[in-house]
C-alpha positions as CSV (number, residue, x, y, z in Angstrom):
1,M,124.6,109.4,98.0
2,M,121.9,107.2,96.6
3,H,122.3,104.7,99.4
4,K,122.2,107.6,102.0
5,K,119.0,108.9,100.6
6,V,117.2,105.5,100.4
7,L,118.0,105.0,104.1
8,G,116.4,108.3,104.8
9,L,113.2,107.2,102.9
10,M,113.1,103.9,104.9
11,G,113.3,105.9,108.1
12,A,110.4,108.0,106.9
13,A,108.4,104.9,106.1
14,V,108.9,103.6,109.7
15,L,107.9,107.0,111.1
16,L,104.7,107.0,109.1
17,M,103.8,103.5,110.1
18,V,104.2,104.4,113.7
19,L,102.0,107.5,113.2
20,T,99.2,105.5,111.6
21,A,99.3,103.0,114.5
22,C,99.3,105.7,117.2
23,P,96.1,105.8,119.3
24,Q,93.8,108.6,118.2
25,Q,92.9,111.1,120.8
26,Q,89.3,111.6,119.8
27,Q,87.0,109.5,121.8
28,Q,83.5,110.8,121.2
29,P,81.0,110.4,122.6
30,P,82.4,109.2,125.9
31,E,79.3,107.2,127.1
32,Q,79.0,103.5,126.2
33,Q,76.2,102.4,123.9
34,P,74.6,99.0,124.6
35,P,75.5,96.4,122.0
36,E,71.9,95.6,121.3
37,Q,71.1,99.2,120.2
38,Q,69.9,99.2,116.6
39,P,68.6,101.8,114.1
40,P,64.8,102.3,114.0
41,A,62.9,99.4,112.5
42,Q,62.4,99.4,108.8
43,T,58.9,99.1,107.3
44,Q,59.6,98.9,103.6
45,T,59.8,95.4,102.0
46,A,62.5,96.0,99.5
47,I,66.1,95.4,98.3
48,S,68.3,98.5,98.4
49,G,72.0,99.3,97.9
50,Y,74.6,100.5,95.5
51,V,76.3,99.3,92.4
52,V,80.0,100.0,92.0
53,N,82.6,99.1,89.5
54,A,85.2,97.7,91.9
55,G,85.9,97.1,95.5
56,A,85.8,100.4,97.4
57,G,85.1,101.9,93.9
58,E,83.0,104.4,92.1
59,A,79.3,104.3,91.3
60,V,77.9,102.6,88.2
61,V,75.3,105.0,87.0
62,G,72.4,104.0,84.8
63,T,72.7,100.2,85.0
64,T,69.5,98.2,84.7
65,I,68.7,95.8,87.4
66,S,66.1,93.1,86.6
67,V,64.6,91.2,89.6
68,Y,63.3,87.7,89.1
69,D,61.8,85.1,91.3
70,A,64.7,83.0,92.5
71,G,65.6,80.2,90.1
72,S,63.1,81.3,87.4
73,N,62.6,83.6,84.5
74,D,59.6,85.3,86.1
75,L,60.4,89.0,86.0
76,V,59.2,90.8,89.1
77,A,60.6,94.3,88.8
78,T,63.2,96.5,87.1
79,V,65.1,99.5,88.4
80,T,67.9,101.8,87.2
81,T,70.7,103.0,89.4
82,G,70.8,106.7,90.1
83,D,73.6,109.3,89.8
84,D,75.2,107.9,93.0
85,G,74.9,104.3,92.0
86,S,72.1,103.7,94.4
87,Y,68.9,101.7,93.8
88,T,65.8,100.6,95.8
89,V,63.3,98.1,94.5
90,E,60.1,97.1,96.4
91,V,59.2,93.4,96.1
92,P,57.0,91.1,98.1
93,E,58.5,88.8,100.7
94,G,60.4,86.0,99.0
95,S,63.7,85.0,97.4
96,Y,65.0,86.8,94.2
97,D,67.7,86.8,91.6
98,L,69.1,90.2,90.5
99,K,70.7,90.5,87.0
100,L,72.5,93.7,85.9
101,Q,73.2,95.0,82.5
102,K,74.9,98.1,81.0
103,D,76.7,98.7,77.7
104,G,80.5,98.4,78.1
105,Y,80.2,96.5,81.4
106,A,80.5,92.9,82.2
107,G,77.4,91.0,83.3
108,S,76.7,90.7,87.0
109,Q,74.1,88.7,88.9
110,V,73.2,88.0,92.6
111,L,71.3,84.8,93.1
112,N,68.9,83.8,95.9
113,V,68.5,87.1,97.8
114,R,66.1,86.7,100.7
115,V,63.6,89.5,101.5
116,E,61.5,89.5,104.7
117,E,58.3,91.3,105.2
118,N,58.7,94.9,106.4
119,H,62.4,94.8,106.0
120,T,64.8,96.4,103.5
121,T,67.5,93.9,102.5
122,P,70.8,95.8,102.0
123,L,72.6,94.5,98.9
124,N,75.7,96.2,97.3
125,I,76.8,94.8,94.0
126,I,79.9,95.0,91.9
127,E,79.5,95.4,88.1
128,R,82.9,95.6,86.5
129,K,83.8,97.2,83.2
130,A,84.2,94.4,80.6
131,F,87.8,93.5,79.9
132,N,86.6,93.3,76.2
133,P,83.1,94.5,75.4
134,D,83.1,92.3,72.3
135,W,83.4,89.2,74.4
136,P,80.4,87.5,76.1
137,T,78.9,89.4,79.0
138,T,76.9,86.6,80.5
139,P,77.8,85.8,84.1
140,P,79.1,82.3,84.8
141,E,76.7,79.5,85.9
142,V,77.6,78.5,89.5
143,T,76.6,75.5,91.5
144,L,77.3,75.0,95.2
145,E,77.3,71.5,96.6
146,G,77.1,70.6,100.3
147,V,75.3,73.8,101.4
148,S,71.6,74.5,100.9
149,D,69.1,76.9,102.3
150,G,68.0,75.9,105.7
151,D,70.9,73.6,106.5
152,V,71.9,73.4,110.1
153,F,75.6,72.7,110.9
154,D,77.2,71.8,114.2
155,A,79.9,74.4,114.1
156,S,81.8,72.7,117.0
157,N,82.8,70.1,114.4
158,G,85.0,72.8,112.9
159,Y,84.1,72.6,109.3
160,I,81.4,72.9,106.6
161,P,81.9,70.7,103.5
162,Y,81.4,72.4,100.2
163,R,82.2,72.4,96.5
164,V,81.8,75.1,93.9
165,V,81.6,74.5,90.2
166,S,81.7,77.3,87.7
167,T,80.6,77.1,84.0
168,P,81.6,80.3,82.2
169,T,80.3,81.2,78.7
170,D,82.5,79.8,75.9
171,P,85.3,80.9,75.1
172,L,85.8,82.5,78.6
173,A,87.4,80.8,81.5
174,T,86.9,81.1,85.3
175,N,89.2,83.6,86.8
176,L,88.5,83.6,90.6
177,I,86.2,81.7,93.0
178,Y,85.7,83.2,96.5
179,A,83.8,81.7,99.4
180,A,83.1,82.9,102.9
181,I,80.6,82.7,105.8
182,G,78.5,85.6,106.9
183,K,79.8,88.1,104.3
184,T,80.4,88.8,100.6
185,P,83.9,87.6,99.9
186,G,86.4,89.3,97.6
187,A,89.9,90.7,97.8
188,G,91.5,89.8,101.1
189,F,92.7,93.4,101.6
190,L,89.2,94.7,101.9
191,T,87.1,91.7,102.9
192,G,89.5,89.9,105.2
193,R,89.3,86.1,105.7
194,R,87.9,84.1,102.8
195,S,88.8,81.1,100.7
196,Y,89.7,81.6,97.1
197,F,90.6,79.6,94.0
198,S,92.3,80.9,90.9
199,S,91.9,79.7,87.3
200,V,89.9,76.6,88.1
201,D,86.3,75.7,87.2
202,D,85.9,73.2,90.1
203,T,87.1,73.7,93.6
204,G,86.8,70.0,94.4
205,E,85.8,69.0,97.9
206,Q,86.6,71.7,100.4
207,Y,85.9,72.5,104.1
208,M,85.4,75.8,105.8
209,N,85.8,76.4,109.5
210,P,83.0,78.6,110.9
211,R,85.1,79.5,114.0
212,S,87.5,81.3,111.6
213,Y,84.6,83.7,110.9
214,A,83.3,84.0,114.4
215,A,80.0,82.8,112.9
216,A,77.0,81.5,114.8
217,G,73.3,81.3,114.6
218,D,71.5,82.3,111.4
219,T,74.0,83.5,108.8
220,T,74.9,83.1,105.1
221,F,77.3,81.0,103.1
222,Q,78.3,83.1,100.1
223,V,80.2,82.4,96.8
224,V,81.5,85.0,94.3
225,V,82.8,83.9,90.9
226,Y,84.5,86.0,88.2
227,D,85.4,84.9,84.7
228,T,88.1,86.3,82.4
229,N,85.9,89.1,81.1
230,G,84.9,90.4,84.5
231,N,81.5,88.8,84.5
232,R,80.4,88.1,88.0
233,T,78.0,85.7,89.8
234,Q,77.2,86.0,93.6
235,L,75.3,83.1,95.2
236,L,73.8,83.2,98.7
237,R,72.7,80.3,100.9
238,Y,71.0,80.9,104.3
239,I,72.2,78.5,107.0
240,T,72.2,78.1,110.7
241,L,75.2,77.3,112.8
242,T,74.9,75.7,116.2
243,N,77.8,75.7,118.6
244,S,78.8,75.4,122.3
245,F,77.7,78.4,124.2
246,I,78.7,79.7,127.6
247,S,77.3,82.6,129.6
248,G,78.2,84.8,132.4
249,S,81.8,85.4,131.3
250,K,83.3,88.8,132.2
251,L,84.5,90.3,128.9
252,T,86.4,93.5,128.6
253,A,85.9,95.6,125.5
254,P,89.0,96.1,123.3
255,E,90.7,99.5,122.9
256,L,90.1,101.0,119.5
257,N,93.4,102.5,118.4
258,V,93.0,103.5,114.8
259,A,90.1,104.6,112.6
260,L,91.8,105.8,109.4
261,S,89.9,106.7,106.3
262,V,91.9,106.2,103.1
263,T,91.2,107.9,99.8
264,F,93.2,106.7,96.7
265,G,93.9,109.1,93.9
266,K,93.8,106.1,91.5
267,Q,91.4,103.3,91.5
268,L,92.6,99.8,92.4
269,D,90.4,97.0,91.1
270,F,89.7,95.3,94.3
271,F,87.3,92.4,93.8
272,S,84.7,93.1,96.5
273,V,81.9,95.5,97.4
274,G,83.0,99.0,98.0
275,P,81.5,102.5,98.5
276,Q,79.5,104.6,96.2
277,A,81.0,107.6,97.9
278,A,84.4,107.2,96.3
279,P,84.9,109.9,93.7
280,A,85.3,108.8,90.1
281,G,88.5,107.0,89.5
282,T,89.3,106.4,93.2
283,N,88.8,104.1,96.1
284,L,87.6,105.0,99.6
285,F,87.6,102.9,102.8
286,V,88.2,103.0,106.5
287,R,90.8,100.9,108.3
288,L,90.2,100.0,112.0
289,V,92.8,98.6,114.4
290,W,92.1,97.7,118.0
291,Q,94.0,96.2,121.0
292,P,92.4,93.1,122.6
293,K,91.7,93.3,126.4
294,F,90.5,89.7,127.2
295,N,92.2,86.4,127.1
296,I,90.4,83.5,125.3
297,N,93.0,80.8,126.2
298,P,91.1,79.5,129.3
299,Y,88.1,78.7,127.2
300,P,87.5,75.5,125.1
301,P,88.5,75.7,121.5
302,D,84.9,75.1,120.2
303,I,83.6,78.2,121.9
304,F,83.1,81.0,119.4
305,A,85.2,84.1,120.2
306,G,85.8,87.2,118.2
307,Y,85.0,90.9,117.8
308,R,81.9,92.7,116.5
309,I,82.4,96.1,114.8
310,Y,79.8,98.9,115.1
311,R,79.4,102.0,113.1
312,S,77.4,105.3,113.6
313,F,77.0,108.4,111.5
314,D,75.6,110.5,114.3
315,G,77.9,109.4,117.2
316,E,74.9,108.1,119.1
317,N,73.2,105.3,117.3
318,Y,75.5,102.4,116.5
319,A,74.7,99.3,114.4
320,P,76.9,96.2,113.8
321,I,78.6,96.0,110.4
322,G,80.9,93.0,110.7
323,V,82.4,90.3,112.8
324,V,86.0,88.9,112.8
325,S,87.5,86.0,114.7
326,A,89.5,86.4,117.9
327,S,92.8,85.9,116.0
328,E,92.2,89.2,114.2
329,N,92.4,92.8,115.4
330,Q,91.8,94.7,112.2
331,F,88.8,95.5,109.9
332,I,88.3,97.3,106.6
333,D,85.0,99.1,106.2
334,S,84.3,99.7,102.5
335,S,80.6,100.4,102.9
336,P,78.6,102.3,100.3
337,D,77.5,104.7,103.0
338,L,81.0,106.2,103.4
339,A,81.5,109.5,101.7
340,V,84.0,112.4,101.4
341,G,83.4,114.9,104.2
342,K,80.9,112.7,106.0
343,T,82.0,111.9,109.6
344,V,81.7,108.3,110.7
345,Y,82.2,106.8,114.2
346,Y,83.2,103.3,115.2
347,K,83.2,101.1,118.3
348,V,84.2,97.4,118.8
349,S,83.0,94.8,121.2
350,A,84.4,91.4,122.3
351,I,82.2,88.4,121.9
352,L,82.4,84.9,123.5
353,G,79.7,82.4,122.9
354,N,76.4,84.1,123.9
355,D,78.2,86.9,125.8
356,E,79.3,90.3,124.5
357,S,81.3,93.0,126.2
358,E,80.3,96.7,126.4
359,L,81.3,98.7,123.4
360,S,84.8,100.1,123.2
361,N,85.9,103.7,123.1
362,A,84.7,105.6,120.0
363,L,86.9,106.9,117.2
364,K,85.8,109.0,114.3
365,T,87.1,109.9,110.9
366,T,86.0,112.2,108.1
367,P,87.2,111.0,104.7
368,L,89.2,113.5,102.6
369,D,88.6,114.3,99.0
370,V,91.1,113.3,96.2
371,F,94.6,114.7,96.6
372,T,96.3,115.6,93.4
373,V,99.8,116.8,92.5
374,N,100.9,118.3,89.1
375,L,104.4,119.0,88.1
376,V,105.1,122.5,86.7
377,S,108.8,123.4,86.3
378,P,111.2,122.5,84.9
379,A,108.6,121.6,82.3
380,D,108.6,118.3,80.4
381,N,111.4,118.3,77.7
382,A,112.7,121.7,78.9
383,T,116.2,122.7,77.8
384,D,118.8,125.1,79.0
385,V,117.7,124.5,82.6
386,S,119.9,125.9,85.4
387,V,122.3,123.5,87.1
388,T,120.6,124.6,90.4
389,P,117.0,124.6,89.2
390,T,114.0,125.5,91.2
391,F,111.4,122.7,91.0
392,S,107.8,123.7,91.3
393,W,104.5,121.8,91.5
394,Q,100.8,122.3,92.3
395,T,98.7,120.5,94.8
396,S,95.0,120.4,95.4
397,D,93.6,122.0,98.6
398,V,93.0,118.8,100.6
399,G,93.9,118.1,104.2
400,N,95.8,120.2,106.7
401,Y,99.3,118.8,105.8
402,K,100.4,117.9,102.3
403,Y,103.5,115.7,102.0
404,V,105.3,115.4,98.7
405,G,108.4,113.3,98.0
406,L,110.3,114.1,94.8
407,A,113.1,112.2,93.2
408,L,115.7,113.3,90.6
409,W,117.2,110.7,88.3
410,D,120.4,111.1,86.3
411,T,119.4,109.5,83.0
412,L,123.0,108.7,82.1
413,S,124.2,107.1,85.3
414,G,120.9,106.0,86.8
415,E,121.7,107.6,90.1
416,M,118.8,108.9,92.2
417,A,118.6,111.6,94.8
418,T,115.6,113.0,96.6
419,L,114.6,116.7,96.7
420,A,114.8,116.9,100.5
421,S,117.1,116.2,103.4
422,Q,117.6,113.1,105.5
423,A,115.9,114.9,108.4
424,Q,112.8,115.7,106.3
425,P,112.5,113.2,103.4
426,F,109.2,114.8,102.4
427,L,108.4,118.4,101.6
428,V,105.5,119.6,103.7
429,N,103.0,122.2,102.6
430,R,105.4,123.4,99.9
431,T,105.1,123.8,96.2
432,S,108.7,124.6,95.2
433,Y,112.3,123.5,96.0
434,T,115.6,124.9,94.8
435,W,118.3,122.3,94.3
436,N,120.6,121.9,97.3
437,E,118.9,124.8,99.1
438,D,119.5,123.2,102.5
439,G,123.1,122.2,101.7
440,T,122.4,118.4,101.7
441,F,124.7,117.8,98.8
442,D,127.5,120.2,99.8
443,G,130.9,118.6,99.4
444,T,129.7,116.1,96.8
445,E,129.7,116.0,93.1
446,M,125.9,116.7,93.2
447,S,126.2,120.1,94.8
448,T,125.1,121.2,91.4
449,L,123.7,119.3,88.5
450,Q,126.0,118.5,85.6
451,P,125.9,120.9,82.6
452,G,124.4,119.6,79.4
453,R,123.0,116.5,81.1
454,S,119.5,115.0,80.9
455,Y,117.6,114.4,84.1
456,E,114.2,113.1,85.1
457,W,112.2,114.3,88.1
458,E,109.2,112.6,89.5
459,V,106.7,112.2,92.4
460,F,107.2,109.0,94.3
461,E,105.2,109.8,97.4
462,A,102.3,112.3,97.7
463,F,99.6,112.3,100.4
464,A,97.5,114.7,102.5
465,V,96.5,114.1,106.1
466,D,94.2,115.8,108.5
467,D,96.7,115.7,111.4
468,A,100.4,115.5,111.4
469,T,100.9,113.3,114.5
470,H,97.6,111.4,114.9
471,P,96.1,111.2,111.4
472,T,92.6,110.0,111.1
473,A,92.2,110.6,107.3
474,V,94.7,110.3,104.4
475,S,94.3,111.0,100.7
476,I,97.0,109.4,98.6
477,A,98.1,110.6,95.2
478,A,101.2,108.3,95.1
479,D,102.6,105.7,97.4
480,R,105.4,103.9,95.5
481,F,107.0,102.5,98.7
482,G,103.8,101.2,100.3
483,L,103.9,103.5,103.3
484,W,100.1,103.5,103.7
485,T,99.0,100.3,101.9
486,P,100.6,97.0,101.0
487,I,100.0,97.8,97.4
488,G,102.2,100.5,95.9
489,I,100.5,103.3,94.0
490,P,102.8,104.8,91.3
491,S,102.1,108.5,90.5
492,G,102.9,108.3,86.8
493,L,104.1,111.9,87.2
494,S,107.5,112.5,85.7
495,F,109.2,115.2,83.6
496,T,112.5,115.2,81.7
497,F,114.8,118.2,81.2
498,T,118.3,119.0,80.0
499,T,120.6,121.4,81.8
500,A,122.3,124.3,79.9
501,P,125.7,123.3,78.4
């Protein structure tokens, strides 16, 4: 019976994966927006963004940000993050170091942030909770060799030489070193392509291929380093990449298939910038998937090719938020601007050298709030429970369809069975189930539970979606089998009970 049930779960997993990959029927607005369309010009000379405690994580409220002239101890300004983790600090044109401090949190600093006149530089920063608040909270010293501000690299050579050296405060050690072009690197799940090095203070001589990042023109080379107490240093270098360009190519926009917002009921400690909008103790991000419609094979390998991702919050004004190489067809948006209940629109373009296609079809998603499940009956440690018990639970009012997968374990034999049938492995929009109500176990020794036996029942999958066949938003309370993410999310919800003798 256990084997039969597990097969049923696997079938459900396949079904869900197919559903999340189905094209979403919600192309709005239908008209194309020109790739060059940008938000209104900014007039404030400032640095602005959010401070969060983890990738796609929650806001860090009340942290002090001290702004210094880059490479000096000359204090320029201080600011404290608000209730949503946001901050804005006006500074003159120049380059700055930002250093963050809050009790109970690891130290965090961002070095060499460039600010231009009449422009607000967006900067989102991670400040993790300290692994041990009694340990040093000074961010590691970081040096970057081979890459300096103003360097010009011929990207057609296919590599940029670099070396990162980290010096953490004694007795701490370096935990992770990340490096990338044109973006802030972190966990691969959220930030995509990047180079990383684990448990070393010195990366040694390394090389990075700009074409892997579809990078060209003025861009950044960024390094992020964590030590074993969660202290963080982010270092930016402003560089220019020259490369072989072509023009006049006929590019076809890709087809955007999936824009799926994901809300986690438990926070995973991704090591990259994530949204302020995630409710406390959760993560929130949007996963995009598209289908390429142009062939890069006829073009020389030193021609930059890739995709540019655009986002809008009004369905009309789109701005670029990221670029990936032609070998990729997915993107994770973990922007601080995402929020529960706030609709967001996406389009994608194809780029080749200097050329860019029209924008793709538009897809939208509205992130869901946190979905929760609480077990009710049989209560934990209950006794004299019926051999055909009625199981009941409570769910929060999130989404239009609520899926709950429950398992029953025989604590003596270790056998597992699910509280549903093969045809429907998950209970949908229900809050109770009577054992064998659908006859699934008829003719087996589990048609009823055994008298005087101890059992454990638990939630192994629980999620809410906005649409049953073409979901655009999911909120996950438990995902033990990784149906929605490559990282399983245990619920931690289980009760034990004993049947009547």
